[in-house]
N, C-alpha and C positions, 0 to 999 in steps of 0.2 A: 643381665647387662646385650647380651650380643640382638634377643628376644625386642626390649626397650629399642635399638638403633632403627631396627628394622621398623617396630610401630610406627618411629618419629621419623625416619623419611618416608612413609606412604604418606604418613601425614603434612609433610610437607607438601610431595609430590603432589597431595589431592591441593591443599591452600596455595600451590601456583595456580594449577587450573583452574581454580576457581576464578580466581586473580585476575587471571588470563582473559578470559571467558567475559567477563565483566569489563575490561577496558575493551576487549573485540565490542560487546554489545555497545557499549557506547558511544564507538565511532560507527556502527548501526544505525541508531539510533539520533546521531549526530547526523548525518547524510539525511535521515529521512526526513528530521524535522529541515533540514536547508531545503531539500526541492518541496515541503508543504508551502514555506514561505513564498521561495520564489512562485509556486504555483496559485497560491494567494494575491501578493502583490500584484503579476500580471493582470489573475482577472479580475483585481479591485481597477487597475487603472483599462482596461477594455471598456468595461462597464458601463463608467464615466468619460468614453466615449463615443457620441452617435457616431461618429463617424469610422469608426472601428467594427463595432455593433452592424451597422449597416454593413459593411466591405465580408465580415466573416458568416454573416447568418443572412444577408442577403443575397449573396452568391454560393448558391448550393457546391458550383465543382470546386470553390475553396475548403467550405466545409468540409465534405469530405477528402478532400485530399488533405486535413487535416489529419484529419483521424485515422486518415489511413498512412500518415507517418507517425502518428504516436504508437499503433501496431506496430507499425517496423520498427521505432527505435525500441520498443519491449520485447521485440521478436530478438532483434540485433543481439542485444543486452543477454537473452536468455540463450539462445543459439553459436554467440560466439563468445561469449563473456572470458575460455580458458583463452584465443584466437591471439585476443586486442589487448594492450597495457593497461594499465591501471590510469593511466591519461586518459586514453578513450572512451574506457569505461564511466569517467567522472561526466567526458564531455557530451557523451548518450541520452545520460540520468538525468543532466541537469536541461539541455534539449527537450528531453521530452514532459519535464514537468514544466517547460515554460510552454509547448504545443498543449499539455492540460489547460494549462492558464487561460489558455488564448477561445476556448471552448467551453469551459467551464464557468466562465464570467456570465454565462449564461441564467445561472441561479441568480444573480443581483438582476435580474430584469423579470424573474417568478416570482422571487420570495422575498421579503424584507428583510433588511437589513438586519434590525434587531432577532429575528425568527433566524438568520443566517447565524448570527454570532452565538446564540442561544445553544442553537444544535451541536454546532461544533464545538463548543465545550463539552457538553454529553459525550461527542466523540471521543474527545479525547480522555475523559474520566473515564469512558468504561476502554478502551483501547490500554490503554493503564492498567488497567486492572485485570483485563485478560491477556495485554502481551505480558505482565509480571507473572501471571496464573500459567502463563506456558513456560517461562523461564525457567521459575522454580522448582516446578513439579517431577516428582520420580517416576511419572506414569507414567507409560509409550501411549502419545497423543494420535500415531497412525491409523487407528481407526476412524480416529474423528477426522481428521483430514480426509482420509477416502472418502467419507459419507459427505461431506462439504463438498467435496470437488466434484463428483458426483451430480449433487444440487447445484453447482455454480454450472454443470455445463446446462442442466436446465436449463437456471434463469437465460444463461446465453442467446440457447437456442429460442427461447419464448420472447424472449428481449427481438431477435430477427425478425419473425412471424410475424411480431406485431408494427413494423416498420416495415414489412408489404403487406399487412392488411390490418389499419388498424382500429377497428371495431375490434380486435381480441383485447386491447388494455382496454378492458369497462373499468368504473370504478371500483368493483370487488375485485377485479384482477387486478390494479396494482393496487391492493389492497393486501391483498396475499402476498404481489410481486415485493411490495419490500419488507413484509415482515421474512418470507422468506429469504433477502437479501439480510435479512440482518442477524438473522440465526444463522445462514452460511460464513460469512465474515465475520462475526462472532469466533464461530468456532475452527475458520480457517487463521484468525491471527494468533491464536493459543498455538494449533499446530505449527506454524510458518515459527513462529519462534523461537519452540523448543527445537526445529528444524535447523534454523538458523544458526543457533548456538553450535549446536553440534557439528557444524562447517569449519568451525576454529580450530586450526590444525597449530600444535607445538610452535613456536619459532617462526611462524607467519607474520604473528603482528610486526608491524612497520616496514613488512615489503612489497613486491608488486601483488602480489597474490594475495595477499592479506587484504590491502585496496580493495581489488575488484570483489574479493568474497563478501568484504564489507559493502560495497555498492549494489553487487546486487543483492542480500539481503537487505539494504535500503528498500531499493525497487520494490521486493515482495513486500514491506510492511507499509510502503506509501501505496500501494494499490488498496491491500488491505482496509488501511484508515480513509483514504478515498469514496470509496466502494464502500463502507460502513458507514459514512457519515451522508452519501448519496441517498443511499433509505431511509436512516432516521430522517432527515430531510422529508424525501417526499411524503412519510406516515405522518410527521408531525409538524412541517412547514410551514410557513402561514402566506397563502400567496398575496399578494397585491390587485 
């Protein structure tokens, strides 16, 4: 009987942990979805306003200022997450999502609306499967994450070089760049989901620390989703 009680206690503890992880991840996905909705709404409205389009993309200092502000918001959440409040983390996250909407509005000028909608649906379906795999698998995805991070540094480096030397981004190079982006962000989606799930600490749900963890996790998956979407759009999107 005593042995059975110990087994039941362990089973009860495991079920509680699984339930807590599920609630935590539901918060993460909820914040991520809210950020994506804000980005989409801002991008759609900016693209529909010729005045805003001209102001953002016709003014290089303003455009680069927005890019720097986006990078600053991500850096602030990444480096200061343990020093700021949950409310401040939320504000910075939505500020980043809004800024991304401003710069991402350019896709509506380059690609057809139906193409964007189709690629978004494909991205959502793929993301759900990849993130679901990362959530349920017992296999350590650390090696996958390390490989994808090295690939990400390579992508960023090539992107920066192509901005200085535009001829580097030829049609063939663009194709390889898009394929590499799809592979890298697909792997990161599964890896980051597993890593975020492990961030959940017992008793943190509903606390300020729990909210910050959820916001940070949402930002991580948001970045994976956006970059997977853009990689797929570059590869399969129909241009105007």
